[in-house]
N, C-alpha and C positions, 0 to 999 in steps of 0.2 A: 461393501469397499470402498463405496463412495464418502462417506458418513466417516472410515479410519480416513480417506485420503482428505479429506474438509480437514478434520483434526489436527491433522502432522501440517495443511497448511495453515492452519490459524498458530498451534504452535510454537511455527517457524517464526510465523510474522511474530510474536509478542517477544520471543527470545529475540530479533534482529531488534526490536525497539528497545529493549530494554541495551543494550550493546551502543543504539543512537541516539539516546537519552544521554548515554557515558559521555559520546563523544559533544554532544550538539549541544549547549547548553542554550539556545534562544527557542527552544523546542517546548509548547507550554507543557504543563503535565497533562496528562490526558488525549495528549494526539500525538503525534507520530509524521516524519518529514516523507514525502516519497518524492520523487525526480520520476516523470512526466516528459512524454514526446520520443517519437522512433527515431529520431535523430538527434538532434539537440534536446536534451531538455531542459524542463525547467523546475523547480523546488516549490512543494507546495505543501504545508502545513495544514493534516488534519485531522479531526477526532479519533481516540478509536471505536467510539460508538459506530462506527463505519461498520468496523471489520465484523459485527454481526449483523449489517447487510447482505442478499442473496444478491446484489446487482454488486457490490464491491468485493466480495468474494468471487464473481467470475473475474473480474483483475485480477484478484491475487492468484487465479487460476492461470491466467494469462501467464504473467509475469513469472507465475515457477515455471510451465513450459517452455519460457523464450531463453528465463535467466537463470533457472535453480535458484537454488538461496543462496547467490554469490554477486551482491551486490556492491561492487567494488563504489558507489557514491557516496555511502554510510546511509542508506536509508532503500527504502522498499524500491525498485526501477519498475514501471508500468508501461508496457509497449502502447501505449496507444496515443493519440494526438491529445494536442491541449481542447481542443474545443469540444473533441468528444467527454473529457475526463472530465471539463468547466460543467457541461450538461447532465453527464451522470452525479454531480458532487450537489447540483442544483434540482433535483428532483430527488435526491436524501436530505437536503437542509427540508424541503416542503415537507416531506412524512415525517 
């Protein structure tokens, strides 16, 4: 059941990426825009390869739990602090 839920999560994220890329021309191919923050949100552009990473998938699960798949900002909204997100992405870049 966990695998099915993860596949659903990734499929929904990919669908959001397609919609996102149509509306945001400044997002380079192979990337997606995400909005990070608990109160005030900052926009980040991250590589699609992050979708395969377990640490990033944990953030997507938290996003799904908090927001479902209704992302009004035009990209995935991730409910964590900017500092924590920067730490996580630096870990993903170094691996």
